[in-house]
N, CA, C and O of each residue as an XYZ file, in Angstrom:
576
protein
N       0.826     -1.200      0.000
C       0.000      0.000      0.000
C       0.863      1.254      0.000
O       0.544      2.223     -0.689
N       1.955      1.249      0.765
C       2.790      2.441      0.845
C       3.426      2.756     -0.504
O       3.563      3.927     -0.858
N       3.817      1.732     -1.266
C       4.392      1.965     -2.589
C       3.350      2.586     -3.511
O       3.669      3.478     -4.297
N       2.125      2.127     -3.421
C       1.046      2.718     -4.225
C       0.830      4.174     -3.821
O       0.622      5.037     -4.674
N       0.880      4.440     -2.525
C       0.725      5.819     -2.047
C       1.855      6.702     -2.574
O       1.630      7.857     -2.937
N       3.070      6.155     -2.615
C       4.200      6.888     -3.193
C       3.951      7.187     -4.667
O       4.165      8.314     -5.115
N       3.505      6.199     -5.418
C       3.255      6.398     -6.845
C       2.180      7.463     -7.080
O       2.323      8.308     -7.963
N       1.111      7.419     -6.292
C       0.046      8.418     -6.418
C       0.546      9.815     -6.045
O       0.212     10.796     -6.710
N       1.347      9.901     -4.980
C       1.905     11.191     -4.566
C       2.854     11.730     -5.636
O       2.861     12.928     -5.919
N       3.648     10.851     -6.223
C       4.574     11.250     -7.280
C       3.813     11.726     -8.519
O       4.193     12.718     -9.142
N       2.752     11.026     -8.871
C       1.922     11.431    -10.005
C       1.319     12.818     -9.774
O       1.356     13.671    -10.661
N       0.771     13.036     -8.596
C       0.157     14.332     -8.280
C       1.201     15.444     -8.266
O       0.960     16.532     -8.790
N       2.355     15.175     -7.671
C       3.439     16.157     -7.628
C       3.867     16.561     -9.041
O       3.995     17.749     -9.338
N       4.086     15.575     -9.907
C       4.530     15.885    -11.269
C       3.454     16.616    -12.067
O       3.763     17.541    -12.818
N       2.203     16.212    -11.914
C       1.112     16.916    -12.609
C       1.083     18.385    -12.199
O       0.973     19.271    -13.046
N       1.180     18.635    -10.905
C       1.126     20.004    -10.391
C       2.333     20.818    -10.839
O       2.185     21.934    -11.337
N       3.521     20.260    -10.663
C       4.749     21.004    -10.954
C       4.965     21.217    -12.451
O       5.434     22.279    -12.860
N       4.632     20.234    -13.263
C       4.839     20.373    -14.703
C       3.756     21.220    -15.368
O       3.958     21.730    -16.470
N       2.601     21.375    -14.700
C       1.518     22.181    -15.261
C       1.916     23.648    -15.367
O       1.458     24.348    -16.269
N       2.762     24.119    -14.459
C       3.199     25.505    -14.483
C       4.361     25.755    -15.423
O       4.818     26.889    -15.565
N       4.840     24.704    -16.063
C       5.982     24.815    -16.962
C       5.512     25.331    -18.324
O       4.380     25.076    -18.735
N       6.375     26.043    -19.005
C       6.025     26.604    -20.311
C       5.956     25.541    -21.396
O       5.252     25.716    -22.391
N       6.678     24.439    -21.215
C       6.707     23.381    -22.221
C       5.410     22.570    -22.177
O       4.578     22.760    -21.289
N       5.251     21.675    -23.135
C       4.082     20.819    -23.186
C       4.016     19.936    -21.947
O       5.023     19.367    -21.528
N       2.834     19.827    -21.369
C       2.652     19.034    -20.152
C       2.430     17.570    -20.556
O       1.523     17.271    -21.332
N       3.255     16.666    -20.031
C       3.090     15.252    -20.390
C       1.937     14.600    -19.630
O       1.578     15.023    -18.531
N       1.366     13.559    -20.241
C       0.415     12.710    -19.530
C       1.223     11.848    -18.572
O       2.301     11.372    -18.928
N       0.713     11.641    -17.357
C       1.449     10.879    -16.355
C       0.606      9.675    -15.962
O      -0.495      9.818    -15.430
N       1.143      8.478    -16.233
C       0.422      7.232    -16.028
C       1.092      6.389    -14.953
O       2.305      6.464    -14.755
N       0.294      5.591    -14.268
C       0.811      4.654    -13.284
C       0.938      3.267    -13.916
O      -0.031      2.746    -14.469
N       2.113      2.676    -13.838
C       2.331      1.305    -14.288
C       2.580      1.135    -15.769
O       3.612      0.591    -16.162
N       1.656      1.587    -16.602
C       1.752      1.404    -18.051
C       0.808      2.383    -18.739
O       0.073      3.124    -18.086
N       0.841      2.371    -20.052
C      -0.122      3.186    -20.799
C      -1.521      2.642    -20.569
O      -1.694      1.432    -20.422
N      -2.521      3.511    -20.534
C      -3.889      3.010    -20.369
C      -4.344      2.257    -21.613
O      -3.875      2.517    -22.721
N      -5.260      1.324    -21.411
C      -5.826      0.579    -22.538
C      -6.570      1.533    -23.460
O      -7.178      2.504    -23.011
N      -6.514      1.245    -24.743
C      -7.253      2.056    -25.713
C      -8.737      1.741    -25.604
O      -9.145      0.580    -25.586
N      -9.533      2.803    -25.533
C     -10.989      2.672    -25.506
C     -11.568      3.623    -26.545
O     -10.847      4.416    -27.150
N     -12.834      3.534    -26.734
C     -13.505      4.442    -27.664
C     -13.327      5.893    -27.215
O     -13.165      6.789    -28.044
N     -13.357      6.118    -25.898
C     -13.266      7.475    -25.348
C     -11.874      8.092    -25.535
O     -11.763      9.298    -25.756
N     -10.817      7.283    -25.450
C      -9.467      7.854    -25.542
C      -8.732      7.473    -26.830
O      -7.527      7.695    -26.950
N      -9.455      6.903    -27.782
C      -8.852      6.406    -29.022
C      -8.043      7.456    -29.748
O      -6.974      7.151    -30.278
N      -8.525      8.682    -29.786
C      -7.856      9.743    -30.542
C      -6.987     10.654    -29.678
O      -6.427     11.632    -30.175
N      -6.875     10.339    -28.395
C      -6.069     11.172    -27.502
C      -4.589     11.022    -27.833
O      -4.123      9.941    -28.195
N      -3.862     12.126    -27.701
C      -2.421     12.092    -27.936
C      -1.752     11.233    -26.859
O      -2.115     11.297    -25.684
N      -0.783     10.438    -27.272
C      -0.071      9.573    -26.337
C       1.166     10.278    -25.780
O       1.497     10.118    -24.605
N       1.838     11.048    -26.611
C       3.097     11.703    -26.237
C       2.891     13.195    -26.077
O       2.028     13.766    -26.744
N       3.653     13.841    -25.216
C       4.670     13.333    -24.301
C       4.021     12.597    -23.130
O       2.845     12.790    -22.823
N       4.826     11.746    -22.486
C       4.298     10.955    -21.382
C       5.376     10.650    -20.362
O       6.574     10.704    -20.640
N       4.900     10.326    -19.165
C       5.740      9.787    -18.105
C       4.967      8.613    -17.520
O       3.788      8.736    -17.192
N       5.641      7.475    -17.393
C       5.040      6.305    -16.748
C       5.787      6.079    -15.438
O       7.016      6.018    -15.412
N       5.030      5.956    -14.357
C       5.584      5.699    -13.031
C       5.388      4.214    -12.754
O       4.257      3.749    -12.611
N       6.493      3.467    -12.678
C       6.399      2.010    -12.557
C       7.188      1.515    -11.340
O       8.368      1.836    -11.196
N       6.540      0.734    -10.462
C       7.281      0.176     -9.326
C       8.219     -0.924     -9.811
O       7.879     -1.689    -10.713
N       9.405     -0.995     -9.204
C      10.373     -2.003     -9.627
C      10.666     -3.007     -8.519
O      10.477     -4.209     -8.708
N      11.121     -2.529     -7.374
C      11.375     -3.419     -6.248
C      11.462     -2.605     -4.972
O      11.604     -1.382     -4.999
N      11.374     -3.304     -3.864
C      11.437     -2.630     -2.579
C      12.183     -3.472     -1.569
O      12.521     -4.629     -1.816
N      12.431     -2.863     -0.432
C      13.170     -3.527      0.625
C      12.742     -2.892      1.948
O      12.572     -1.676      2.034
N      12.572     -3.713      2.961
C      12.262     -3.149      4.268
C      12.738     -4.094      5.360
O      12.840     -5.304      5.161
N      13.025     -3.516      6.503
C      13.368     -4.263      7.708
C      12.909     -3.425      8.898
O      12.109     -2.503      8.737
N      13.405     -3.738     10.075
C      12.983     -2.997     11.270
C      13.488     -1.562     11.289
O      12.966     -0.726     12.026
N      14.492     -1.278     10.488
C      15.124      0.042     10.511
C      14.633      0.985      9.417
O      14.467      2.179      9.661
N      14.400      0.463      8.216
C      14.074      1.352      7.094
C      13.300      0.602      6.013
O      13.286     -0.629      5.974
N      12.662      1.370      5.145
C      11.960      0.814      3.992
C      12.263      1.682      2.780
O      12.254      2.911      2.863
N      12.531      1.027      1.650
C      12.803      1.751      0.413
C      12.018      1.124     -0.728
O      11.600     -0.032     -0.659
N      11.830      1.906     -1.767
C      11.192      1.417     -2.994
C      11.912      2.017     -4.178
O      12.272      3.194     -4.169
N      12.120      1.196     -5.204
C      12.674      1.704     -6.452
C      11.522      1.928     -7.414
O      10.675      1.059     -7.621
N      11.517      3.108     -7.989
C      10.494      3.494     -8.961
C      11.193      3.845    -10.268
O      12.116      4.658    -10.298
N      10.736      3.216    -11.345
C      11.259      3.552    -12.669
C      10.351      4.610    -13.281
O       9.129      4.463    -13.287
N      10.945      5.657    -13.788
C      10.213      6.692    -14.517
C      10.562      6.524    -15.994
O      11.728      6.610    -16.377
N       9.554      6.287    -16.810
C       9.750      6.124    -18.250
C       9.246      7.394    -18.918
O       8.105      7.809    -18.716
N      10.112      8.001    -19.714
C       9.798      9.259    -20.386
C       9.658      9.004    -21.873
O      10.443      8.259    -22.459
N       8.665      9.618    -22.479
C       8.471      9.464    -23.917
C       8.049     10.772    -24.555
O       7.216     11.506    -24.023
N       8.641     11.048    -25.703
C       8.257     12.214    -26.502
C       8.151     11.791    -27.962
O       8.545     10.686    -28.334
N       7.624     12.672    -28.766
C       7.518     12.411    -30.199
C       7.995     13.645    -30.934
O       7.652     14.770    -30.568
N       8.792     13.431    -31.981
C       9.338     14.547    -32.733
C       9.538     14.126    -34.175
O       9.923     12.992    -34.458
N       9.277     15.039    -35.070
C       9.437     14.746    -36.495
C      10.792     15.192    -37.032
O      11.076     14.998    -38.214
N      11.635     15.787    -36.184
C      12.940     16.231    -36.683
C      14.068     15.431    -36.035
O      13.820     14.571    -35.189
N      15.293     15.717    -36.431
C      16.459     14.955    -35.976
C      16.865     15.249    -34.535
O      17.724     14.557    -33.988
N      16.276     16.241    -33.924
C      16.658     16.571    -32.549
C      15.655     16.021    -31.531
O      15.606     16.498    -30.397
N      14.865     15.034    -31.916
C      13.850     14.471    -31.025
C      14.412     13.904    -29.738
O      13.762     13.960    -28.695
N      15.616     13.359    -29.805
C      16.216     12.795    -28.595
C      16.447     13.874    -27.536
O      16.451     13.577    -26.341
N      16.637     15.116    -27.966
C      16.845     16.217    -27.023
C      15.571     16.472    -26.220
O      15.641     16.773    -25.028
N      14.415     16.354    -26.861
C      13.143     16.586    -26.171
C      12.958     15.615    -25.004
O      12.570     16.029    -23.911
N      13.231     14.335    -25.226
C      13.026     13.356    -24.158
C      14.052     13.540    -23.044
O      13.724     13.377    -21.869
N      15.281     13.874    -23.401
C      16.287     14.122    -22.361
C      15.956     15.378    -21.560
O      16.178     15.419    -20.350
N      15.429     16.397    -22.226
C      15.018     17.615    -21.518
C      13.863     17.339    -20.556
O      13.845     17.865    -19.444
N      12.902     16.519    -20.977
C      11.785     16.164    -20.095
C      12.306     15.434    -18.861
O      11.907     15.743    -17.738
N      13.191     14.474    -19.069
C      13.756     13.742    -17.944
C      14.514     14.676    -17.006
O      14.396     14.564    -15.785
N      15.275     15.577    -17.562
C      16.063     16.505    -16.736
C      15.160     17.470    -15.966
O      15.454     17.800    -14.817
N      14.070     17.925    -16.579
C      13.113     18.789    -15.874
C      12.564     18.078    -14.640
O      12.455     18.671    -13.567
N      12.221     16.802    -14.806
C      11.679     16.034    -13.684
C      12.750     15.813    -12.621
O      12.464     15.930    -11.429
N      13.971     15.496    -13.029
C      15.056     15.290    -12.061
C      15.272     16.542    -11.221
O      15.410     16.460    -10.001
N      15.300     17.689    -11.869
C      15.498     18.951    -11.151
C      14.360     19.202    -10.166
O      14.607     19.598     -9.027
N      13.117     18.978    -10.590
C      11.972     19.170     -9.697
C      12.071     18.271     -8.463
O      11.839     18.723     -7.342
N      12.413     17.009     -8.671
C      12.468     16.065     -7.557
C      13.643     16.330     -6.628
O      13.495     16.272     -5.407
N      14.808     16.619     -7.195
C      15.989     16.873     -6.362
C      15.829     18.175     -5.594
O      16.270     18.282     -4.450
N      15.208     19.153     -6.208
C      14.972     20.432     -5.540
C      13.996     20.260     -4.375
O      14.158     20.896     -3.334
N      12.993     19.414     -4.542
C      11.966     19.208     -3.518
C      12.411     18.197     -2.447
O      12.194     18.419     -1.256
N      13.025     17.105     -2.868
C      13.524     15.996     -2.042
C      12.438     15.180     -1.349
O      12.486     13.950     -1.387
N      11.469     15.821     -0.723
C      10.412     15.109     -0.007
C       9.069     15.489     -0.626
O       8.752     16.668     -0.782
N       8.286     14.464     -0.975
C       6.949     14.740     -1.502
C       5.908     14.153     -0.563
O       6.133     13.137      0.095
N       4.793     14.804     -0.521
C       3.662     14.411      0.321
C       4.064     14.294      1.797
O       3.452     13.541      2.554
N       5.071     15.026      2.188
C       5.555     15.097      3.574
C       5.990     13.752      4.145
O       6.121     13.614      5.361
N       6.217     12.750      3.281
C       6.613     11.449      3.831
C       7.501     10.596      2.936
O       8.047      9.601      3.412
N       7.669     10.934      1.681
C       8.490     10.134      0.772
C       9.715     10.942      0.362
O       9.590     12.044     -0.171
N      10.901     10.388      0.615
C      12.146     11.111      0.307
C      12.905     10.399     -0.800
O      13.178      9.202     -0.716
N      13.244     11.162     -1.847
C      14.036     10.599     -2.933
C      15.502     10.581     -2.504
O      16.001     11.544     -1.920
N      16.175      9.486     -2.797
C      17.602      9.378     -2.524
C      18.368     10.115     -3.631
O      17.870     10.222     -4.752
N      19.552     10.617     -3.336
C      20.267     11.450     -4.311
C      20.703     10.722     -5.586
O      20.902     11.356     -6.622
N      20.850      9.403     -5.518
C      21.290      8.673     -6.706
C      20.191      8.640     -7.760
O      19.055      8.262     -7.475
N      20.538      9.038     -8.975
C      19.593      9.087    -10.103
C      20.271      8.356    -11.255
O      21.219      8.875    -11.844
N      19.797      7.161    -11.580
C      20.364      6.387    -12.689
C      19.420      6.512    -13.877
O      18.217      6.278    -13.752
N      19.967      6.878    -15.019
C      19.122      6.996    -16.200
C      19.740      6.232    -17.352
O      20.935      5.940    -17.374
N      18.870      5.917    -18.320
C      19.303      5.135    -19.475
C      18.539      5.605    -20.710
O      17.313      5.725    -20.699
N      19.284      5.861    -21.755
C      18.698      6.187    -23.058
C      18.688      4.889    -23.854
O      19.744      4.305    -24.099
N      17.527      4.441    -24.253
C      17.415      3.143    -24.910
C      18.143      3.145    -26.259
O      18.055      4.096    -27.036
N      18.851      2.067    -26.504
C      19.643      1.935    -27.733
C      18.754      1.958    -28.982
O      19.030      2.690    -29.932
N      17.708      1.168    -28.971
C      16.770      1.110    -30.099
C      15.608      2.065    -29.809
O      14.949      1.954    -28.775
N      15.370      2.981    -30.709
C      14.307      3.967    -30.513
C      13.219      3.776    -31.568
O      13.527      3.574    -32.742
N      11.943      3.838    -31.158
C      10.836      3.675    -32.107
C      10.502      4.999    -32.801
O       9.380      5.492    -32.683
N      11.471      5.579    -33.525
C      11.279      6.896    -34.137
C       9.960      6.945    -34.894
O       9.613      5.976    -35.569
N       9.221      8.030    -34.806
C       9.578      9.347    -34.289
C       9.375      9.502    -32.782
O       9.463     10.615    -32.265
N       9.103      8.403    -32.068
C       9.006      8.478    -30.617
C      10.397      8.253    -30.022
O      11.224      7.536    -30.584
N      10.627      8.878    -28.885
C      11.904      8.778    -28.192
C      11.626      8.403    -26.743
O      10.757      8.991    -26.097
N      12.363      7.429    -26.238
C      12.120      6.884    -24.905
C      13.424      6.877    -24.104
O      14.481      6.529    -24.630
N      13.339      7.260    -22.841
C      14.442      7.050    -21.907
C      13.824      6.762    -20.551
O      12.625      6.950    -20.350
N      14.649      6.305    -19.627
C      14.125      5.932    -18.321
C      15.107      6.304    -17.232
O      16.312      6.416    -17.458
N      14.560      6.492    -16.048
C      15.382      6.790    -14.875
C      14.928      5.879    -13.746
O      13.738      5.609    -13.586
N      15.890      5.412    -12.970
C      15.594      4.590    -11.811
C      15.843      5.419    -10.561
O      16.945      5.922    -10.341
N      14.808      5.554     -9.751
C      14.895      6.358     -8.529
C      14.687      5.456     -7.315
O      13.999      4.438     -7.394
N      15.283      5.837     -6.210
C      15.103      5.110     -4.954
C      14.506      6.066     -3.937
O      14.948      7.206     -3.799
N      13.496      5.585     -3.230
C      12.755      6.398     -2.272
C      12.788      5.761     -0.891
O      12.684      4.542     -0.757
N      12.931      6.580      0.118
C      12.775      6.134      1.502
C      11.316      6.305      1.865
O      10.731      7.370      1.666
N      10.730      5.238      2.404
C       9.311      5.225      2.745
C       9.131      5.429      4.247
O      10.057      5.184      5.020
N       7.954      5.873      4.662
C       7.702      6.014      6.095
C       7.833      4.660      6.790
O       7.412      3.633      6.258
N       8.409      4.674      7.956
C       8.604      3.445      8.719
C       7.297      3.045      9.399
O       6.608      3.890      9.969
N       6.965      1.785      9.339
C       5.776      1.267     10.020
C       6.195      0.854     11.429
O       7.152      0.102     11.615
N       5.473      1.351     12.395
C       5.793      1.094     13.797
C       4.842      0.046     14.383
O       3.660      0.013     14.042
N       5.355     -0.787     15.243
C       4.535     -1.755     15.948
C       3.602     -1.030     16.896
O       4.026     -0.131     17.622
N       2.339     -1.412     16.896
C       1.366     -0.766     17.759
C       1.026     -1.588     18.996
O       0.652     -1.019     20.022
N       1.145     -2.891     18.927
C       0.830     -3.756     20.053
C       2.082     -3.840     20.927
O       3.149     -4.231     20.454
N       1.949     -3.472     22.198
C       3.096     -3.446     23.095
C       3.393     -4.841     23.662
O       4.556     -5.239     23.733
N       2.374     -5.574     24.059
C       2.559     -6.911     24.615
C       1.458     -7.814     24.139
O       0.380     -7.357     23.758
N       1.729     -9.086     24.162
C       0.705    -10.069     23.772
C       0.218    -10.838     24.963
O      -0.644    -11.706     24.827
């Protein structure tokens, strides 16, 4: 549940912060692209950000979750790769500047990104792997 709460908080944070940006605001999806329906058949797919859970770890001391951010843009010219890298960098700056979202999720400073070797031109895709510290769950029962 906490990982889902992190993903929802991250989605809301990015929607809010990117809405004030002068550039095109990307659609932000959880997990994957939404299924095509009659209602969204003609909706633009790009630019986009997909927030995908990857793995987590927890013990008595701490809990973390890795979240992959997938960035996608579309461009008809030869500089399309710049658009996707700029989108990723805008998000990195927003997150590093803020550090804590929803007053409980903290991004770790390490930011690993990858530009995919094979690109489905005219779409451009890259991804970043982020690590988050999650709120610690405390035992509530004192004795049995």
